[in-house]
C-alpha positions as CSV (number, residue, x, y, z in Angstrom):
1,M,76.7,128.9,96.9
2,K,79.5,126.3,96.5
3,H,82.9,126.9,98.0
4,A,86.3,125.4,97.3
5,L,87.8,122.9,99.8
6,Y,91.5,123.1,100.1
7,I,93.1,119.6,100.2
8,L,96.1,119.8,102.4
9,F,98.2,117.2,100.6
10,L,97.5,118.8,97.2
11,L,99.0,122.2,97.7
12,L,101.3,121.7,94.8
13,S,102.4,123.9,91.9
14,I,101.0,122.5,88.7
15,P,102.8,123.5,85.5
16,S,101.0,125.1,82.7
17,C,101.7,122.1,80.4
18,Y,99.6,119.8,82.6
19,P,98.0,117.6,80.0
20,Q,94.7,116.7,81.7
21,G,93.5,120.2,80.6
22,D,94.1,119.3,77.0
23,L,93.1,115.6,76.8
24,S,89.6,114.5,77.7
25,V,88.9,110.7,78.1
26,V,85.4,109.4,78.5
27,P,84.5,107.3,80.4
28,R,87.0,108.2,83.1
29,R,86.7,104.8,84.7
30,V,85.9,101.4,83.2
31,V,84.5,98.5,85.3
32,F,83.7,95.1,83.9
33,E,81.6,93.3,86.4
34,N,80.7,89.6,86.3
35,G,80.9,89.4,82.5
36,N,78.2,92.2,82.1
37,K,80.1,93.3,79.0
38,R,83.1,92.3,76.9
39,S,84.2,95.6,75.4
40,E,84.1,99.3,76.0
41,T,84.7,102.3,73.7
42,L,86.8,105.1,75.0
43,Y,86.4,108.6,73.5
44,L,89.6,110.8,73.4
45,T,89.2,114.5,72.6
46,N,92.0,117.0,72.3
47,R,90.8,120.2,74.0
48,G,94.0,122.0,73.4
49,K,95.1,124.4,70.6
50,D,97.9,122.2,69.2
51,T,98.0,118.8,67.6
52,A,98.9,116.1,70.2
53,T,100.1,112.5,70.0
54,Y,99.6,109.9,72.7
55,N,101.0,106.4,73.2
56,L,98.7,104.1,75.2
57,L,100.0,101.5,77.6
58,Y,99.2,99.8,80.9
59,V,100.7,100.8,84.2
60,N,100.1,99.6,87.8
61,Y,99.9,101.5,91.1
62,K,99.9,100.8,94.7
63,V,97.8,103.4,96.6
64,D,98.2,104.3,100.3
65,N,95.5,105.3,102.7
66,S,96.0,109.0,101.9
67,G,95.3,108.3,98.3
68,V,98.9,108.7,97.0
69,F,99.7,106.7,93.9
70,K,103.0,104.8,93.6
71,R,103.8,103.3,90.2
72,V,105.0,99.7,90.5
73,P,105.9,96.8,88.2
74,E,103.1,94.5,87.1
75,D,104.6,91.5,88.9
76,S,104.8,93.3,92.2
77,I,101.0,93.6,92.8
78,E,98.2,91.2,93.2
79,N,95.5,90.9,90.5
80,P,96.5,93.3,87.8
81,S,93.9,93.5,85.1
82,S,96.3,94.4,82.3
83,K,96.8,90.7,81.4
84,N,93.1,90.4,80.6
85,F,92.7,93.4,78.3
86,R,93.7,94.3,74.9
87,F,93.1,97.6,73.2
88,F,93.6,99.4,69.8
89,P,94.9,101.6,68.5
90,R,98.0,101.9,70.7
91,R,98.9,105.4,69.4
92,V,96.7,108.3,68.5
93,T,97.3,111.7,67.0
94,L,94.6,114.3,67.6
95,A,94.2,117.7,66.0
96,P,92.6,120.5,68.1
97,N,89.0,119.6,69.0
98,Q,89.3,116.2,67.3
99,T,87.8,113.1,68.9
100,Q,88.9,109.5,68.3
101,T,87.8,106.2,69.7
102,V,89.8,103.5,71.4
103,K,88.4,100.0,71.6
104,L,89.0,98.1,74.9
105,Q,88.3,94.4,75.0
106,M,88.3,92.0,78.0
107,R,89.5,88.4,77.5
108,N,89.9,85.2,79.5
109,F,87.3,86.2,82.0
110,S,86.3,82.5,82.7
111,E,89.9,81.7,83.8
112,L,89.9,84.4,86.6
113,E,89.3,83.5,90.2
114,D,86.8,85.5,92.2
115,G,88.0,89.0,93.2
116,E,88.8,92.4,91.8
117,Y,91.6,93.1,89.2
118,R,92.9,96.6,88.5
119,S,95.4,98.2,86.2
120,H,95.5,101.8,84.7
121,L,95.5,102.7,81.1
122,L,98.0,105.5,80.5
123,F,97.7,108.0,77.7
124,K,101.3,109.1,77.5
125,G,101.9,112.3,75.5
126,V,104.7,112.5,73.0
127,P,106.3,115.9,73.6
128,R,106.8,118.3,70.8
129,N,110.3,119.3,70.0
130,N,109.9,122.6,71.9
131,A,107.8,121.2,74.7
132,R,108.8,120.5,78.3
133,S,109.0,116.8,79.0
134,N,108.8,117.0,82.8
135,V,105.1,117.1,83.6
136,L,102.4,115.1,85.4
137,E,101.0,111.6,85.5
138,V,97.5,111.8,87.0
139,D,94.9,109.2,87.6
140,N,91.7,110.5,86.0
141,E,89.5,108.9,88.6
142,A,90.9,110.6,91.6
143,A,90.1,114.1,92.6
144,M,92.9,114.2,95.1
145,G,95.9,112.3,96.3
146,V,97.8,111.8,93.1
147,N,101.6,111.5,92.8
148,L,103.8,113.9,90.7
149,K,106.0,112.1,88.2
150,A,108.2,113.0,85.2
151,V,105.6,111.6,82.8
152,Y,103.4,113.3,80.2
153,G,99.8,112.0,80.4
154,L,96.9,110.7,82.4
155,T,95.5,107.4,83.4
156,I,92.1,105.8,83.8
157,P,91.5,102.7,86.0
158,N,90.4,99.5,84.2
159,I,88.8,97.2,86.7
160,I,87.4,93.6,86.4
161,R,85.2,92.2,89.1
162,K,84.2,88.6,89.4
163,G,82.0,87.2,92.2
164,A,79.6,88.6,94.8
165,Y,80.1,92.3,95.8
166,N,79.9,92.7,99.6
167,T,81.7,96.0,100.2
168,T,80.3,98.5,102.7
169,V,81.7,101.9,103.8
170,A,81.3,104.3,106.8
171,I,82.5,107.7,107.8
172,E,84.4,107.7,111.1
173,D,86.9,109.7,113.3
174,V,85.4,113.1,112.3
175,S,87.0,116.1,113.9
176,L,87.3,119.9,113.4
177,P,90.7,120.8,114.6
178,F,92.4,124.2,114.3
179,T,95.7,124.5,112.5
180,E,98.7,126.5,113.7
181,N,97.4,129.5,111.7
182,N,94.1,129.3,113.6
183,K,92.3,127.9,110.5
184,R,89.5,125.4,111.0
185,A,90.2,122.0,109.4
186,L,88.0,119.1,108.7
187,S,89.4,115.6,109.2
188,F,87.7,112.2,108.8
189,K,88.3,108.7,107.6
190,V,86.2,106.7,105.1
191,T,86.5,103.0,106.2
192,K,85.8,100.1,103.8
193,S,85.0,96.5,104.6
194,G,84.5,93.8,102.0
195,N,86.2,92.4,99.0
196,M,86.1,95.1,96.3
197,S,86.7,98.8,95.7
198,I,84.3,101.7,96.0
199,Y,84.1,105.0,94.1
200,G,82.1,108.0,95.0
201,S,81.8,111.7,95.6
202,I,81.7,113.6,98.9
203,S,79.6,116.6,99.7
204,I,80.2,118.8,102.8
205,D,77.2,120.8,103.9
206,Y,76.4,123.2,106.7
207,L,73.0,122.6,108.4
208,Y,71.5,125.7,109.9
209,G,69.2,125.6,112.9
210,D,66.2,126.6,110.8
211,G,66.6,123.5,108.6
212,S,68.2,125.3,105.6
213,I,71.4,123.8,104.0
214,E,74.4,125.5,102.5
215,N,77.0,123.6,100.6
216,I,80.6,124.1,101.9
217,G,82.4,122.1,99.2
218,E,82.7,118.9,97.1
219,I,85.2,116.2,96.5
220,P,84.0,115.0,93.1
221,G,85.9,111.7,93.0
222,I,87.2,109.5,95.8
223,A,88.2,105.8,95.4
224,I,89.2,103.2,98.0
225,Y,90.6,100.2,96.1
226,A,90.2,96.6,97.0
227,K,93.5,96.2,98.9
228,N,92.8,99.3,101.1
229,D,90.5,99.4,104.1
230,H,90.2,103.1,104.6
231,R,91.0,106.6,103.2
232,V,92.1,109.5,105.3
233,V,90.8,113.0,104.2
234,N,92.1,116.3,105.6
235,M,91.0,119.7,104.3
236,L,90.8,123.3,105.3
237,M,87.4,124.9,105.8
238,P,86.6,128.1,103.9
239,D,87.1,131.2,106.1
240,E,83.4,131.9,106.4
241,F,82.9,128.5,108.0
242,S,86.0,128.6,110.1
243,N,84.6,130.0,113.3
244,L,81.1,128.5,113.5
245,S,79.9,127.6,117.0
246,E,76.5,126.2,116.4
247,G,74.6,124.1,113.8
248,N,75.8,120.9,112.2
249,I,78.2,119.8,109.4
250,Q,77.1,116.9,107.3
251,I,79.4,114.7,105.3
252,T,77.7,112.6,102.6
253,L,79.4,110.0,100.4
254,T,77.4,109.2,97.2
255,S,78.2,106.3,95.0
256,K,79.4,106.9,91.4
257,E,79.4,103.1,90.7
258,E,77.2,102.0,87.8
259,R,75.7,99.3,90.2
260,N,74.2,102.0,92.5
261,I,74.8,105.3,90.9
262,N,73.8,108.3,93.1
263,D,72.9,106.2,96.1
264,I,74.0,107.6,99.4
265,I,76.3,105.0,100.8
266,A,77.6,106.7,103.9
267,E,76.7,109.8,105.9
268,Y,77.9,111.5,109.1
269,V,76.7,114.6,111.0
270,I,79.0,116.4,113.4
271,K,77.4,118.9,115.9
272,L,79.3,122.1,116.5
């Protein structure tokens, strides 16, 4: 049985007009690595009950070690990828359940120096006359740690990599403190060394003494970008696991990168 993990820094009230529930974008993350491809097709589907229009444009973020996104101008960050992409169309209108493609093309790859380049493609909704305009801007890659803004839409990261990939990760500083309300929390840090980003999912499992395993919860998407060296994760344990005094808890980070999809890239076991 799977349980929900309660992310401490995402205890936020999300309005009912939150657009990610209506707009589906596949793939949710695009990586061009060492010229392995020159183009990508994105599939946009309107899952809502009303016709929706979206403008497409590039935005750039700085991300702190808690995973909070801060939108910044393109000229204030190193290595934006937006200068090396073009896409069309730049505006789409989707009827309910309609799907449309967007073509994304990389250019001038040979002129880039080695490194990782990142920008985010924003699908910015055009509010209807009777719609609320103050909603969310959410990065589609991240399961947690997003920043609330007065923007209507979602983003997906567009990444270009050039050169050897030598990034490794580890899980460190794991603890199970109690909160002021006597709730058991799980705290840990995912550290990264190397020149490029990582993207994966985290599974938290309880290991019984008889060898059986029960899943406590999942973080379906976690990214540490090239300019960050770690990510701090804090969460509340479900009540049924709050007062455990024996057994082990295992934290597993599994890659969601195309280069090593589903490989376990970091693991840690804490004894109770």
